[in-house]
DRENLUMRO-338608 format. One line per 2 residues: number of its first residue (from 1); their letters; for each residue x, y, z of C-alpha. Coordinates in Angstrom, 2 decimals, padded with zeros to 5 digits. Layout:
NUM = a = X,Y,Z ~ ...
REM end
This chain:
1 = mr = -123.25,124.95,-072.07 ~ -124.46,128.53,-072.34
3 = ei = -121.77,129.58,-074.84 ~ -122.72,126.81,-077.30
5 = rv = -126.44,127.61,-076.95 ~ -125.81,131.27,-077.72
7 = lv = -123.58,130.35,-080.66 ~ -126.07,127.98,-082.28
9 = am = -128.96,130.36,-081.60 ~ -127.09,133.17,-083.36
11 = aw = -126.39,130.96,-086.42 ~ -129.99,129.73,-086.46
13 = rv = -131.24,133.31,-086.35 ~ -129.13,134.51,-089.28
15 = dr = -129.64,131.49,-091.60 ~ -131.51,128.32,-090.66
17 = rl = -130.84,126.44,-093.91 ~ -127.08,126.93,-093.75
19 = tl = -127.07,125.95,-090.08 ~ -128.81,122.67,-090.91
21 = am = -126.49,122.16,-093.88 ~ -123.53,122.05,-091.51
23 = ia = -124.52,118.45,-090.73 ~ -123.43,117.42,-094.24
25 = ep = -119.75,118.15,-093.60 ~ -119.03,115.53,-090.89
27 = fg = -121.21,113.04,-092.79 ~ -119.26,113.57,-096.02
29 = nt = -115.92,113.32,-094.24 ~ -116.99,110.05,-092.62
31 = lv = -117.83,108.60,-096.04 ~ -114.35,109.55,-097.26
33 = ll = -112.67,107.91,-094.24 ~ -114.57,104.69,-094.89
35 = sg = -112.64,104.38,-098.15 ~ -110.02,102.37,-096.23
37 = lw = -112.62,099.73,-095.44 ~ -113.64,099.46,-099.11
39 = la = -109.98,099.25,-100.15 ~ -109.51,096.35,-097.73
41 = ml = -112.59,094.61,-099.14 ~ -111.36,095.17,-102.70
43 = tn = -107.92,093.77,-101.81 ~ -109.41,090.67,-100.22
45 = gv = -111.70,090.16,-103.20 ~ -108.82,090.35,-105.69
47 = iq = -106.53,088.01,-103.72 ~ -109.33,085.56,-102.89
49 = nd = -110.84,085.81,-106.41 ~ -114.17,086.87,-104.85
51 = ir = -115.98,088.89,-107.52 ~ -118.71,089.90,-105.07
53 = qv = -116.24,091.61,-102.74 ~ -114.54,093.26,-105.72
55 = vi = -117.81,094.70,-107.06 ~ -118.98,095.92,-103.63
57 = gv = -115.56,097.35,-102.85 ~ -115.27,099.26,-106.13
59 = aa = -118.87,100.54,-106.02 ~ -118.62,101.68,-102.41
61 = lv = -115.22,103.25,-103.02 ~ -116.37,105.22,-106.07
63 = lg = -119.83,106.22,-104.84 ~ -118.97,106.69,-101.16
65 = ag = -115.76,108.59,-101.70 ~ -117.23,110.66,-104.54
67 = lg = -120.33,111.62,-102.58 ~ -118.26,112.18,-099.46
69 = wq = -115.82,114.51,-101.19 ~ -118.68,116.48,-102.75
71 = ld = -120.56,116.83,-099.47 ~ -117.38,117.77,-097.62
73 = ls = -116.43,120.40,-100.22 ~ -119.91,121.92,-100.51
75 = as = -120.42,122.02,-096.77 ~ -117.05,123.75,-096.33
77 = qw = -118.20,126.50,-098.70 ~ -121.56,126.79,-096.91
79 = rm = -119.67,127.03,-093.62 ~ -117.68,130.02,-094.92
81 = vl = -120.87,131.82,-096.01 ~ -122.52,131.14,-092.66
83 = ge = -119.37,132.34,-090.90 ~ -119.56,135.71,-092.66
85 = kv = -123.19,136.12,-091.63 ~ -122.49,135.11,-088.03
87 = ah = -119.51,137.49,-087.91 ~ -121.71,140.37,-089.07
89 = af = -124.38,139.45,-086.51 ~ -121.85,139.36,-083.66
91 = dt = -120.22,142.64,-084.78 ~ -123.61,144.31,-084.85
93 = ei = -124.55,142.90,-081.46 ~ -121.27,143.98,-079.86
95 = ar = -121.72,147.51,-081.23 ~ -125.29,147.59,-079.88
97 = ls = -124.32,146.24,-076.47 ~ -121.38,148.65,-076.19
99 = ae = -123.70,151.56,-076.92 ~ -126.31,150.30,-074.46
101 = lp = -124.07,149.74,-071.45 ~ -126.28,151.33,-068.79
103 = tl = -123.59,153.44,-067.11 ~ -120.14,154.81,-067.87
105 = dh = -118.46,152.71,-065.14 ~ -116.58,150.64,-067.71
107 = fe = -114.65,153.74,-068.83 ~ -113.35,154.18,-065.28
109 = ra = -112.47,150.56,-064.47 ~ -109.24,149.12,-065.89
111 = ey = -110.50,145.54,-065.58 ~ -113.50,146.34,-067.79
113 = qd = -111.27,148.04,-070.33 ~ -108.99,145.01,-070.39
115 = ql = -111.95,142.70,-070.97 ~ -113.21,144.91,-073.80
117 = ei = -109.72,145.06,-075.32 ~ -109.44,141.26,-075.38
119 = lr = -112.91,141.03,-076.90 ~ -111.87,143.47,-079.65
121 = qr = -108.69,141.48,-080.31 ~ -110.63,138.21,-080.51
123 = qg = -113.71,139.56,-082.25 ~ -112.74,137.76,-085.47
125 = ql = -113.01,134.43,-083.64 ~ -116.71,135.06,-083.09
127 = gn = -117.21,135.07,-086.85 ~ -115.41,131.73,-087.08
129 = sm = -117.27,130.28,-084.11 ~ -119.78,128.20,-086.08
131 = sa = -116.97,127.07,-088.34 ~ -115.03,125.98,-085.25
133 = la = -118.08,124.08,-083.98 ~ -118.57,122.34,-087.34
135 = vt = -114.89,121.43,-087.56 ~ -114.97,120.08,-084.00
137 = ik = -117.97,117.85,-084.77 ~ -116.30,116.77,-088.00
139 = ai = -113.07,115.96,-086.15 ~ -114.85,113.97,-083.45
141 = ca = -116.77,111.97,-086.07 ~ -113.49,111.33,-087.89
143 = gl = -111.87,110.14,-084.65 ~ -114.73,107.76,-083.90
145 = tv = -114.68,106.40,-087.46 ~ -110.95,105.73,-087.31
147 = lv = -111.43,104.11,-083.89 ~ -113.91,101.65,-085.40
149 = ll = -111.59,100.98,-088.35 ~ -108.71,100.30,-085.95
151 = vv = -110.78,097.55,-084.34 ~ -111.57,096.12,-087.78
153 = ah = -107.88,096.11,-088.74 ~ -106.83,094.55,-085.41
155 = pa = -108.00,095.19,-081.84 ~ -104.39,095.56,-080.74
157 = ml = -104.18,098.78,-082.77 ~ -106.39,100.38,-080.11
159 = al = -103.17,100.80,-078.14 ~ -102.68,103.94,-080.22
161 = vl = -105.47,105.53,-078.19 ~ -103.18,105.50,-075.16
163 = la = -100.88,107.85,-077.01 ~ -103.68,110.44,-077.08
165 = lp = -103.73,110.81,-073.29 ~ -100.66,113.13,-073.12
167 = al = -102.31,115.30,-075.77 ~ -105.32,115.83,-073.51
169 = li = -103.06,117.21,-070.79 ~ -101.26,119.40,-073.34
171 = tk = -104.60,120.76,-074.57 ~ -105.63,121.73,-071.06
173 = aq = -102.27,123.37,-070.37 ~ -102.20,125.35,-073.61
175 = rr = -105.68,126.77,-072.98 ~ -104.54,127.96,-069.56
177 = wr = -101.30,129.46,-070.94 ~ -103.06,131.24,-073.77
179 = aq = -105.75,132.70,-071.51 ~ -103.07,133.94,-069.12
181 = ae = -101.10,135.44,-072.03 ~ -104.22,137.25,-073.27
183 = de = -104.80,138.79,-069.87 ~ -101.15,139.89,-069.56
185 = sa = -101.16,141.44,-073.05 ~ -104.45,143.34,-072.67
187 = lp = -103.07,146.49,-071.00 ~ -100.07,147.09,-073.34
189 = gr = -102.30,146.28,-076.31 ~ -104.93,148.78,-075.23
191 = ta = -102.28,151.44,-074.57 ~ -100.66,150.87,-077.99
193 = rh = -104.04,151.19,-079.69 ~ -104.66,154.46,-077.83
195 = lr = -101.29,155.87,-078.96 ~ -102.01,154.87,-082.57
197 = av = -105.31,156.72,-082.33 ~ -103.49,159.78,-080.92
199 = aq = -100.96,159.64,-083.78 ~ -103.82,159.72,-086.31
201 = dr = -106.00,162.20,-084.45 ~ -106.59,165.43,-086.28
203 = da = -106.87,167.51,-083.10 ~ -103.48,166.22,-081.90
205 = av = -101.73,166.64,-085.26 ~ -100.55,170.20,-084.66
207 = ei = -098.96,169.50,-081.26 ~ -097.41,166.22,-082.46
209 = rl = -095.60,168.13,-085.19 ~ -094.82,171.19,-083.08
211 = fg = -093.25,169.19,-080.23 ~ -091.66,166.57,-082.49
213 = la = -093.55,163.68,-080.91 ~ -093.69,161.40,-083.97
215 = dn = -090.49,159.45,-083.20 ~ -091.36,159.21,-079.53
217 = le = -094.82,157.84,-080.36 ~ -093.31,155.34,-082.78
219 = rr = -090.86,154.08,-080.15 ~ -093.51,153.80,-077.45
221 = ig = -095.92,151.98,-079.76 ~ -093.13,149.58,-080.74
223 = tl = -092.25,148.93,-077.10 ~ -095.87,148.33,-076.20
225 = wn = -096.33,146.04,-079.22 ~ -093.39,143.94,-078.04
227 = aq = -094.80,143.90,-074.51 ~ -098.13,142.74,-075.90
229 = rr = -096.61,139.99,-078.07 ~ -094.07,138.71,-075.50
231 = pi = -096.45,136.69,-073.26 ~ -098.34,135.40,-076.29
233 = eh = -095.17,134.25,-078.07 ~ -093.87,132.64,-074.87
235 = ae = -097.08,130.66,-074.51 ~ -097.00,129.65,-078.19
237 = rk = -093.39,128.39,-077.87 ~ -094.29,126.18,-074.94
239 = va = -097.32,124.84,-076.81 ~ -095.24,124.18,-079.96
241 = ll = -092.54,122.22,-078.09 ~ -095.04,120.02,-076.28
243 = sl = -097.04,119.45,-079.48 ~ -093.87,118.42,-081.34
245 = aq = -092.99,115.84,-078.68 ~ -096.52,114.47,-078.73
247 = qv = -096.57,114.14,-082.55 ~ -093.22,112.29,-082.59
249 = ly = -094.67,109.85,-080.10 ~ -097.64,109.28,-082.38
251 = vi = -095.48,108.58,-085.43 ~ -093.49,105.94,-083.55
253 = gv = -096.70,104.31,-082.37 ~ -098.25,104.21,-085.85
255 = ia = -095.14,102.59,-087.35 ~ -095.17,099.94,-084.63
257 = av = -098.91,099.26,-085.10 ~ -098.65,098.83,-088.90
259 = gf = -095.64,096.56,-088.47 ~ -097.60,094.42,-086.02
261 = vl = -100.54,093.93,-088.43 ~ -098.11,093.11,-091.24
263 = hq = -096.51,090.46,-089.04 ~ -099.94,089.02,-088.27
265 = ai = -100.76,088.81,-091.99 ~ -097.46,087.05,-092.74
267 = qg = -098.34,084.54,-090.02 ~ -101.74,084.04,-091.66
269 = rs = -103.62,085.41,-088.68 ~ -105.03,088.44,-090.54
271 = ap = -106.45,088.99,-094.00 ~ -104.35,090.82,-096.59
273 = gd = -106.97,093.53,-096.64 ~ -106.24,094.24,-092.97
275 = vv = -102.69,095.19,-093.91 ~ -104.01,097.59,-096.54
277 = la = -106.44,098.99,-093.99 ~ -103.63,099.34,-091.44
279 = iy = -101.45,101.19,-093.98 ~ -104.40,103.42,-094.84
281 = lg = -105.01,104.12,-091.15 ~ -101.32,104.79,-090.72
283 = qq = -101.82,107.78,-093.01 ~ -104.97,108.87,-091.18
285 = vq = -104.44,108.03,-087.53 ~ -102.22,110.97,-086.61
287 = ta = -104.71,113.44,-087.99 ~ -107.78,111.52,-086.83
289 = vi = -106.53,111.16,-083.26 ~ -104.78,114.52,-082.82
291 = wp = -107.28,116.53,-084.84 ~ -110.23,116.08,-082.44
293 = iq = -108.03,117.13,-079.55 ~ -106.76,120.21,-081.38
295 = av = -110.26,121.00,-082.65 ~ -111.67,120.80,-079.14
297 = ag = -108.84,123.03,-077.89 ~ -109.47,125.54,-080.69
299 = fg = -113.19,125.46,-080.05 ~ -112.43,125.96,-076.37
301 = rt = -110.60,129.19,-077.23 ~ -113.57,130.22,-079.33
303 = lh = -115.93,129.50,-076.43 ~ -113.63,131.59,-074.23
305 = tv = -114.20,134.48,-076.63 ~ -117.94,133.79,-076.64
307 = sr = -117.82,133.91,-072.82 ~ -116.28,137.40,-073.08
309 = fl = -119.16,138.37,-075.38 ~ -121.61,137.02,-072.78
311 = wl = -119.78,139.07,-070.12 ~ -120.47,142.17,-072.21
313 = ad = -124.11,141.13,-072.71 ~ -124.57,140.50,-068.98
315 = ha = -122.89,143.78,-068.07 ~ -125.15,145.63,-070.50
317 = ht = -128.18,144.35,-068.61 ~ -127.05,145.10,-065.06
319 = at = -129.10,148.27,-064.70 ~ -131.63,148.10,-061.88
321 = gn = -135.19,149.34,-062.07 ~ -138.16,148.44,-064.23
323 = er = -140.73,151.08,-063.35 ~ -141.94,153.43,-066.04
325 = ap = -140.81,157.05,-065.87 ~ -143.62,159.51,-065.11
327 = eq = -145.35,161.37,-067.91 ~ -144.89,164.62,-066.02
329 = iv = -143.13,165.85,-062.91 ~ -145.57,166.94,-060.23
331 = eg = -143.46,167.42,-057.11 ~ -139.89,167.59,-058.28
333 = ir = -136.50,165.90,-057.95 ~ -134.83,165.39,-054.59
335 = le = -131.23,164.51,-053.80 ~ -131.00,162.94,-050.35
337 = nv = -127.49,162.89,-048.85 ~ -125.98,161.98,-052.20
339 = sf = -122.26,161.20,-052.22 ~ -120.20,159.93,-055.14
341 = hy = -116.68,158.95,-056.06 ~ -115.63,157.53,-059.41
343 = pg = -114.80,153.81,-059.67 ~ -111.18,153.05,-058.89
345 = td = -110.67,156.08,-056.64 ~ -111.59,156.99,-053.07
347 = kw = -111.69,160.75,-053.70 ~ -115.19,162.08,-053.11
349 = vl = -116.47,164.28,-055.94 ~ -119.81,164.94,-054.23
351 = rn = -120.37,164.59,-050.50 ~ -123.72,164.60,-048.64
353 = vs = -125.54,166.69,-051.23 ~ -129.20,167.29,-050.34
355 = lt = -131.24,169.37,-052.73 ~ -134.85,169.80,-053.87
357 = ip = -135.58,170.91,-057.44 ~ -139.26,171.86,-057.74
359 = ag = -141.30,170.82,-060.77 ~ -141.12,173.39,-063.57
361 = aa = -138.07,175.11,-062.09 ~ -134.99,176.37,-063.86
363 = la = -131.95,175.42,-061.79 ~ -128.52,176.90,-062.37
365 = vv = -125.52,175.03,-060.99 ~ -122.36,177.11,-060.73
367 = ga = -118.94,176.64,-059.24 ~ -115.28,176.40,-060.04
369 = ng = -113.82,173.70,-062.27 ~ -113.81,170.36,-060.46
371 = ag = -116.59,171.36,-058.07 ~ -118.76,168.41,-059.20
373 = kt = -121.18,170.20,-061.53 ~ -120.90,167.77,-064.45
375 = tl = -120.85,164.80,-062.07 ~ -124.22,165.95,-060.73
377 = vk = -125.62,165.87,-064.26 ~ -124.19,162.36,-064.82
379 = ll = -125.96,161.13,-061.68 ~ -129.27,162.67,-062.71
381 = tr = -128.98,161.08,-066.17 ~ -127.97,157.76,-064.52
383 = my = -124.64,157.58,-066.31 ~ -123.43,156.69,-062.81
385 = ep = -125.23,155.57,-059.68 ~ -124.70,157.41,-056.38
387 = te = -122.11,155.81,-054.13 ~ -124.25,156.80,-051.14
389 = gr = -127.69,158.35,-050.74 ~ -130.44,158.40,-053.34
391 = it = -132.20,160.55,-055.92 ~ -136.00,160.55,-056.19
393 = vd = -138.42,161.77,-058.86 ~ -141.83,162.58,-057.36
395 = gv = -140.85,160.38,-054.42 ~ -139.81,157.37,-056.54
397 = dl = -136.16,156.30,-056.29 ~ -134.46,157.05,-059.59
399 = ad = -132.74,153.64,-059.36 ~ -136.18,151.98,-059.53
401 = ld = -137.00,153.58,-062.90 ~ -136.16,151.79,-066.13
403 = vh = -132.96,153.51,-067.22 ~ -133.85,153.57,-070.93
405 = dw = -137.37,154.87,-070.26 ~ -135.96,157.61,-068.00
407 = ra = -133.39,158.72,-070.58 ~ -136.07,158.75,-073.29
409 = rl = -137.66,161.57,-071.30 ~ -134.51,163.66,-071.03
411 = aa = -132.79,166.14,-073.33 ~ -129.27,167.46,-073.01
413 = af = -126.49,169.51,-074.54 ~ -122.96,169.02,-073.25
415 = qd = -119.67,170.85,-073.41 ~ -117.94,167.64,-074.56
417 = fa = -120.42,167.09,-077.35 ~ -120.25,164.51,-080.14
419 = rf = -119.52,165.70,-083.67 ~ -121.87,163.56,-085.73
421 = ef = -120.71,163.85,-089.33 ~ -124.19,163.45,-090.82
423 = tv = -126.26,166.02,-092.62 ~ -127.26,168.99,-090.45
425 = qh = -130.81,167.59,-090.46 ~ -129.72,164.27,-089.00
427 = av = -126.97,165.67,-086.74 ~ -129.71,167.60,-084.96
429 = gv = -132.53,165.08,-085.54 ~ -130.81,162.30,-083.58
431 = gd = -131.73,164.33,-080.51 ~ -135.32,163.19,-081.13
433 = ld = -135.34,160.04,-083.25 ~ -139.13,160.11,-083.61
435 = hl = -138.67,163.30,-085.67 ~ -135.37,162.44,-087.34
437 = dd = -136.64,163.30,-090.82 ~ -139.17,165.94,-089.77
439 = te = -137.78,169.04,-091.47 ~ -139.99,171.56,-089.66
441 = hv = -139.36,170.01,-086.25 ~ -135.61,170.05,-086.72
443 = rd = -135.65,173.55,-088.20 ~ -137.38,174.83,-085.07
445 = ai = -134.63,173.37,-082.87 ~ -131.94,174.82,-085.13
447 = tr = -133.56,178.25,-085.01 ~ -133.85,178.23,-081.22
449 = ag = -130.16,177.30,-080.99 ~ -129.18,180.18,-083.27
451 = ad = -127.79,177.80,-085.92 ~ -130.27,178.70,-088.68
453 = vl = -127.47,180.00,-090.91 ~ -126.64,176.36,-091.71
455 = dq = -128.30,174.51,-094.58 ~ -130.23,171.54,-093.17
457 = da = -129.25,169.34,-096.13 ~ -125.55,170.18,-095.84
459 = ql = -123.21,167.26,-095.22 ~ -120.91,167.70,-092.23
461 = gt = -117.34,166.41,-092.12 ~ -114.63,166.68,-094.77
463 = sw = -114.19,162.89,-094.73 ~ -117.54,162.64,-096.51
465 = gg = -117.04,165.58,-098.85 ~ -118.87,167.92,-096.49
467 = td = -118.14,171.05,-094.50 ~ -115.92,171.25,-091.41
469 = ls = -117.57,173.63,-088.97 ~ -115.90,175.86,-086.43
471 = tg = -116.05,174.79,-082.78 ~ -118.74,177.38,-082.13
473 = qw = -120.87,176.08,-085.01 ~ -120.47,172.49,-083.84
475 = qr = -121.56,173.64,-080.40 ~ -124.71,175.22,-081.82
477 = ia = -125.48,171.92,-083.60 ~ -125.12,170.13,-080.25
479 = la = -127.31,172.75,-078.58 ~ -129.99,172.31,-081.26
481 = rg = -129.80,168.56,-080.66 ~ -130.47,169.21,-076.97
483 = la = -133.52,171.29,-077.94 ~ -134.93,168.72,-080.39
485 = rt = -137.14,167.01,-077.80 ~ -139.85,169.56,-077.11
487 = tp = -141.36,168.17,-073.89 ~ -138.72,166.25,-071.89
489 = lv = -139.08,165.89,-068.15 ~ -135.62,167.34,-067.60
491 = rf = -133.46,169.34,-069.98 ~ -129.76,169.58,-069.15
493 = fd = -127.38,172.22,-070.44 ~ -123.89,171.35,-069.21
495 = ep = -121.62,174.20,-070.35 ~ -123.29,173.94,-073.79
497 = ta = -122.12,177.37,-074.92 ~ -118.54,177.43,-073.67
499 = sl = -117.27,178.27,-077.16 ~ -119.74,181.16,-077.56
501 = da = -119.33,184.69,-076.29 ~ -120.95,185.77,-073.03
503 = ft = -123.64,187.94,-074.68 ~ -124.79,185.07,-076.90
505 = ed = -124.75,182.64,-073.98 ~ -126.78,185.03,-071.83
507 = al = -129.42,185.43,-074.54 ~ -129.66,181.70,-075.12
509 = fd = -130.00,180.91,-071.41 ~ -132.75,183.51,-071.02
511 = sm = -134.56,181.87,-073.94 ~ -134.11,178.40,-072.44
513 = tr = -135.44,179.32,-069.01 ~ -138.47,181.10,-070.49
515 = at = -139.24,178.02,-072.59 ~ -139.67,175.84,-069.46
517 = dg = -142.72,177.63,-068.07 ~ -145.60,175.20,-067.43
519 = an = -144.35,172.47,-069.77 ~ -145.35,169.15,-068.07
521 = gm = -143.41,170.17,-064.98 ~ -140.23,170.15,-067.05
523 = it = -137.11,171.05,-065.12 ~ -134.22,172.86,-066.78
525 = il = -130.75,172.46,-065.30 ~ -128.07,174.87,-066.44
527 = vt = -124.45,174.13,-065.59 ~ -121.94,176.90,-066.15
529 = hr = -118.88,178.62,-064.74 ~ -120.16,182.02,-066.01
531 = fs = -122.12,183.59,-063.18 ~ -123.46,186.38,-065.36
533 = tv = -125.68,184.03,-067.39 ~ -127.80,182.53,-064.61
535 = rs = -129.66,185.55,-063.30 ~ -132.99,184.38,-064.75
537 = ad = -132.84,180.96,-063.06 ~ -135.44,180.21,-060.38
539 = li = -132.84,178.58,-058.16 ~ -129.06,178.88,-058.16
541 = vv = -126.86,176.32,-056.42 ~ -123.19,176.99,-055.77
543 = la = -121.07,173.84,-055.52 ~ -117.74,173.92,-053.73
545 = dg = -115.57,171.12,-052.38 ~ -118.16,168.53,-053.42
547 = gv = -121.03,170.06,-051.48 ~ -123.70,172.75,-051.71
549 = ae = -122.07,175.94,-050.47 ~ -125.01,178.29,-051.20
551 = rg = -128.47,178.16,-052.73 ~ -131.15,180.69,-053.59
553 = sh = -132.21,183.17,-056.24 ~ -129.82,185.60,-057.90
555 = ra = -131.02,188.51,-055.79 ~ -131.01,186.55,-052.55
557 = ll = -127.47,185.30,-053.10 ~ -126.23,188.78,-053.91
559 = ae = -127.86,190.06,-050.76 ~ -126.08,187.38,-048.69
561 = ng = -122.76,188.78,-049.97 ~ -121.19,185.32,-049.81
563 = ry = -119.26,183.14,-052.26 ~ -121.70,183.65,-055.13
565 = ar = -121.75,187.42,-054.73 ~ -117.94,187.63,-054.63
567 = ly = -117.48,185.44,-057.71 ~ -120.26,187.21,-059.59
569 = rs = -118.79,190.65,-058.97 ~ -115.27,189.38,-059.73
571 = qa = -116.36,188.05,-063.14 ~ -118.37,191.19,-063.83
573 = da = -115.34,193.39,-063.09 ~ -113.06,191.23,-065.24
575 = fa = -115.52,191.38,-068.13 ~ -115.83,195.15,-067.77
577 = d = -112.05,195.48,-068.01
REM end
């Protein structure tokens, strides 16, 4: 089974010695269970005045039970240590896989979000997965040992096995009920977690207090919590009632079996030691028979969680393409009848867009909010794949390029930038990991972004005792990050200076477009709603209603006196006022 192979491979990778040591636990427990056999031998030896049986019984009881208890105890402690290491390995792997999901589709699809929510809820089970496997093996060995001892006590005691059959059906049912309850609780659980995050979000704090939302949030979170717990509690109640009925049945069966062996001994058909063994098994049989079933059921739930982890791993490797990205762009990038709508909706954001961006060009994409400007950038960075049409780089379909290799040759600064609370050096340096600690390299990017007033060693973020920057300063940090890679194939600037004034933005854009000249065919793509800042671009594209409304140079578009010219003059007049 793939889930078990992945589980054992993970444990073997983190600690081979502890993984091998797990074998000691079922072995030690088996030695302890065999104590009933030695007690029976000791009883027979005493009653029959057989010193040999007495000596063997006492020696085996002391040595076997003592060694068994020690192995069982030590292995349990080793299992806990291994569990912590496996938990850390799975947590690290989940974080890595989540960060490496090839596209952003999972943010748009509710079913993916539900799967991720369940994985987060059950992430602790992954840490206990090897423990669950060890306990399952231990339980199965215990069940087999008790089965053998039942035959030794009296073959008729095997009738107790029949009482385990209803438990098998219960185990199957409870797995189905619990899985269904998890799926039903995923959406309210995810929504409640989102509202808790909103309640603790610094940016939302002012409006929460101003509009008096605290009580409303508390009520909604409570309602969602109840909605999340309701299917789970309903499933647990059904499982508890069935388990109670099954255990009562077992107790009745054990009492009957012990009474039968006692009757056989009174009739002289069994040895006295068999009665002792039957009494001993009477104390063990419920656990030894039910435990394997419950352990298998518990391990089944763990494997279900591992299967969700494998779903994430498989989804993280669904990106197509394995060709290397080019070292330089010779011809350019072409969009051929590209159309796109976001997952879960039929509304077209881009429709039949055809466009050629020559190598070395500076392209400005302008248009009203919602025109599809940022979506175009997401397609070119392969955060999403086109719904229809294709994008080529020097004639090669972008979908055929290795997505990680392609992104390694891109640089970008976005309006919705991340606020990395590192030092300034590292907050900018992550834009080019090969130069993360290169002070001069990072300083150059900071200077070009106009953020050189900041100390490179300064810690950012008040949570770490650092400085909380203004939005404009954070935006300059993000802009510097987008300038850290000096020779990307494509450099994107998606509204990267929205929090800066128009004069500063204009100066920065002029600097950016001049910096592209002759650099390995590097293309610069500027996305903005400010028409006044794109005059120096080689090509301007106006997006409207999901398509290319106009294209050309600044002068040519003004001469056409169309949409671009009207919007440009309108913004210029408003700015003049």
